[in-house]
C-alpha positions in Angstrom: 19.9 14.0 24.2 18.3 16.1 21.5 15.1 15.2 19.7 15.5 15.7 16.0 12.3 16.5 14.0 12.8 16.2 10.2 10.4 18.6 8.4 9.9 20.0 5.0 9.6 23.8 5.3 8.5 24.2 1.8 6.0 21.3 1.6 3.1 21.8 -0.8 1.0 19.4 1.2 -1.3 20.9 3.8 -1.6 17.6 5.6 2.2 17.3 6.0 2.4 20.9 7.2 -0.3 20.3 9.8 1.4 17.2 11.1 4.7 19.0 11.3 3.1 21.9 13.2 1.4 19.5 15.6 4.6 17.7 16.5 6.7 20.9 16.8 3.9 22.7 18.7 3.6 19.8 21.2 7.3 19.7 21.8 7.4 23.5 22.3 4.4 23.5 24.6 5.9 20.7 26.8 9.4 22.4 26.8 11.0 19.4 25.2 14.4 20.3 23.7 14.4 19.5 20.0 15.9 20.6 16.7 14.1 21.0 13.4 16.0 19.8 10.4 14.7 20.9 7.0 14.8 18.2 4.4 13.5 20.5 1.6 16.5 22.9 1.7 19.2 20.6 2.9 20.1 17.5 0.8 22.3 16.1 3.7 19.3 16.2 6.1 17.1 14.5 3.5 19.6 11.8 2.8 20.3 11.1 6.5 16.6 10.9 7.3 15.9 8.5 4.4 18.8 6.3 5.3 18.0 6.1 9.0 14.3 5.4 8.9 14.1 1.6 9.4 13.0 -0.4 6.4 9.8 -1.7 8.0 8.7 1.9 8.7 9.2 3.1 5.2 6.2 3.4 2.9 5.9 1.1 -0.2 7.6 3.7 -2.4 10.6 3.6 0.1 10.5 7.4 0.7 9.4 8.4 4.2 7.5 11.6 4.5 8.1 14.2 7.2 7.7 14.6 10.0 10.1 11.9 11.1 11.3 11.9 14.7 14.7 10.8 16.1 16.4 10.9 19.5 19.9 11.7 18.4 20.6 8.7 16.0 17.8 6.5 17.4 14.6 6.4 15.3 11.5 7.2 17.4 8.8 7.2 14.7 6.6 9.1 12.2 3.6 11.3 12.9 1.2 8.4 13.3 3.3 6.7 16.0 3.9 10.1 17.6 0.1 10.7 17.7 -0.6 7.3 19.2 2.1 7.8 21.9 0.6 11.2 22.7 -2.9 9.8 22.9 -1.8 6.9 25.2 0.2 9.4 27.3 3.5 7.6 26.8 5.2 10.4 24.8 8.3 10.5 26.9 9.1 6.8 26.5 8.3 7.2 22.7 10.9 9.9 22.5 13.3 7.9 24.7 13.3 10.5 27.4 12.8 10.4 31.1 9.5 12.2 32.1 10.0 15.3 34.2 9.8 14.6 37.9 6.2 14.8 39.3 4.6 15.0 35.9 1.4 13.1 35.1 3.3 11.3 32.4 5.6 9.8 35.0 2.7 8.3 36.9 0.8 7.1 33.9 3.8 5.7 32.1 4.8 3.8 35.2 1.2 2.5 35.6 0.6 1.8 32.0 3.3 -0.7 31.4 4.0 -3.6 33.7 7.4 -5.5 33.8 6.0 -8.4 31.7 5.0 -5.9 29.0 1.3 -6.0 29.7 -0.5 -2.8 30.0 -2.1 -2.1 33.4 -5.8 -1.9 33.3 -6.2 -4.4 30.5 -7.0 -7.3 32.8 -9.5 -5.2 34.7 -11.1 -3.9 31.4 -11.2 -7.4 30.0 -13.0 -8.8 33.1 -15.5 -6.0 33.0 -16.1 -6.5 29.3 -16.6 -10.3 29.9 -19.1 -9.6 32.7 -21.1 -7.2 30.5 -21.0 -9.7 27.6 -22.2 -12.5 29.8 -25.0 -10.3 31.1 -24.0 -9.6 34.6 -26.6 -8.6 37.3 -26.7 -4.9 36.3 -27.4 -5.7 32.6 -30.2 -8.1 33.6 -31.9 -5.5 35.8 -31.7 -3.0 33.0 -33.0 -5.4 30.5 -36.0 -6.3 32.7 -36.8 -2.7 33.3 -36.6 -1.7 29.7 -38.7 -4.8 28.7 -41.5 -3.8 31.1 -41.4 -0.2 29.9 -41.7 -1.3 26.3 -44.7 -3.5 27.1 -46.7 -0.7 28.7 -45.4 2.0 26.4 -43.9 4.1 29.3 -40.4 4.1 27.8 -41.3 6.6 25.1 -44.0 8.4 27.0 -41.7 9.2 30.0 -39.4 11.1 27.7 -42.3 13.0 26.1 -44.0 14.1 29.3 -43.3 17.6 30.4 -42.5 18.6 34.0 -45.3 20.3 36.0 -45.4 24.1 35.4 -43.5 24.0 32.1 -45.1 25.0 28.9 -44.8 22.6 26.0 -43.7 23.6 22.5 -46.6 24.1 20.2 
């Protein structure tokens, strides 16, 4: 399986060039086999890319901009979806590849998606968020402490006091 990255080697857009460089650089750094296909100098590549980007992924004008990423004939996504997958550490599944054995991606991709489609950690995060929103015991203690400091003015003064033996700024 070869990853195909459609690029425009003679793009006048700095933003497009940076996005292309980021995708290609990431693939090279992670030793993921890929092939760069130039849409600026090869009409067949441009036509193929435009025809194979799914309709819902095309911009309003109908012309997808590079970089566009495919795994053989299967559309993976554009730069924004690539970036999201990279940030979420699910780049191998985004590309339709098996993670290398023993890689961090293997563990996090297995942990990040559960068989029912939920993402691991969401339930825990939601429970913690609910506890904070409801004002769990920790937040009450903090609130009481900060309230008492505000009443006696210590909250600000504590930050302004200097440690013994230090000279203050004059």
